[in-house]
C-alpha positions as CSV (number, residue, x, y, z in Angstrom):
1,X,0.1,0.4,0.3
2,X,1.3,3.5,-0.6
3,X,1.9,5.9,2.2
4,X,-0.8,8.3,0.4
5,X,-3.3,5.5,-0.3
6,X,-6.8,6.2,1.2
7,X,-8.9,3.2,1.0
8,X,-12.5,3.3,0.8
9,X,-14.9,1.7,2.8
10,X,-16.6,-0.2,-0.2
11,X,-14.7,-0.8,-3.0
12,X,-16.6,0.1,-6.4
13,X,-16.7,-1.3,-9.7
14,X,-17.2,0.2,-12.9
15,X,-17.9,-1.3,-16.6
16,X,-15.3,0.2,-18.9
17,X,-16.2,1.8,-22.3
18,X,-13.9,-1.6,-23.9
19,X,-16.5,-3.4,-21.8
20,X,-13.8,-5.2,-19.2
21,X,-14.6,-4.2,-15.6
22,X,-12.5,-2.6,-12.9
23,X,-12.4,-2.4,-9.4
24,X,-11.2,0.7,-7.5
25,X,-10.7,0.4,-3.4
26,X,-9.1,3.5,-3.2
27,X,-8.9,7.1,-3.8
28,X,-5.3,7.0,-5.2
29,X,-6.5,4.4,-7.7
30,X,-9.4,6.5,-9.2
31,X,-7.3,9.4,-9.7
32,X,-4.2,7.3,-10.8
33,X,-7.3,5.7,-13.6
34,X,-8.5,9.7,-14.2
35,X,-4.8,10.7,-15.1
36,X,-3.8,7.7,-17.0
37,X,-6.1,5.6,-18.3
38,X,-9.7,7.6,-19.1
39,X,-11.3,7.4,-22.3
40,X,-11.1,10.7,-24.1
41,X,-14.5,12.4,-23.5
42,X,-13.7,14.8,-20.4
43,X,-16.1,17.0,-18.6
44,X,-17.0,19.1,-16.1
45,X,-17.5,15.5,-13.9
46,X,-14.1,14.3,-14.7
47,X,-12.4,17.7,-13.5
48,X,-14.4,17.5,-10.4
49,X,-13.6,13.7,-9.9
50,X,-9.6,15.0,-10.1
51,X,-9.7,17.6,-8.1
52,X,-11.4,16.3,-5.1
53,X,-9.0,13.3,-5.5
54,X,-6.5,15.4,-5.4
55,X,-7.9,17.4,-2.3
56,X,-8.7,14.0,-0.4
57,X,-4.9,12.8,-0.6
58,X,-3.7,15.9,0.4
59,X,-6.4,15.5,3.7
60,X,-8.5,18.1,2.6
61,X,-11.8,16.3,1.6
62,X,-13.4,12.8,2.9
63,X,-12.3,9.9,0.7
64,X,-16.3,9.2,0.3
65,X,-16.8,13.0,-1.2
66,X,-13.8,11.8,-3.8
67,X,-15.5,8.2,-4.7
68,X,-18.7,10.3,-4.9
69,X,-17.2,12.4,-7.6
70,X,-15.7,9.3,-9.2
71,X,-18.5,7.7,-9.7
72,X,-19.9,11.2,-11.2
73,X,-17.4,11.4,-13.6
74,X,-17.7,7.4,-14.8
75,X,-21.3,7.8,-15.4
76,X,-20.7,11.0,-17.5
77,X,-18.5,9.2,-19.5
78,X,-20.6,6.5,-20.1
79,X,-19.1,4.1,-17.7
80,X,-21.5,2.3,-15.7
81,X,-21.2,0.7,-12.1
82,X,-21.1,-2.6,-11.8
83,X,-23.5,-3.9,-8.9
84,X,-22.2,-7.2,-7.2
85,X,-23.8,-8.7,-4.3
86,X,-23.1,-8.4,-0.7
87,X,-20.5,-11.0,0.7
88,X,-22.2,-14.0,2.5
89,X,-20.9,-15.2,5.1
90,X,-20.3,-18.7,4.6
91,X,-22.4,-20.8,7.3
92,X,-22.4,-24.6,6.8
93,X,-24.4,-27.0,5.7
94,X,-26.8,-28.8,8.1
95,X,-25.6,-32.3,9.3
96,X,-28.3,-34.9,10.2
97,X,-28.6,-36.2,13.4
98,X,-26.3,-39.1,14.2
99,X,-28.2,-42.9,13.0
100,X,-30.4,-41.0,10.8
101,X,-30.9,-43.0,7.5
102,X,-31.3,-41.2,4.1
103,X,-34.0,-42.4,1.7
104,X,-30.8,-43.9,-0.8
105,X,-29.2,-45.7,1.8
106,X,-32.4,-47.4,2.5
107,X,-33.5,-48.6,-0.5
108,X,-30.2,-49.7,-1.4
């Protein structure tokens, strides 16, 4: 992790213009993408996202505000968010009580 890395509480996944998806977990990742990999179409929300991410890295703006600005820039550029279902806790399957037999075992 970089020294100036500021993680978001919830990463976000964006569908890029080429159809691939990319997950962003921090302000730095978003700013790096904005400055180095952004598609040609730049607008007002793009400019705001760059300014806001820089301010967040300098601890002048909350990371959540930078995240929202990045989302707005993505939508403006035609790159929608990909909704991922919330992670569920893995629970082990229910076990049958000792001595219980299954129908398959009874018919064999």
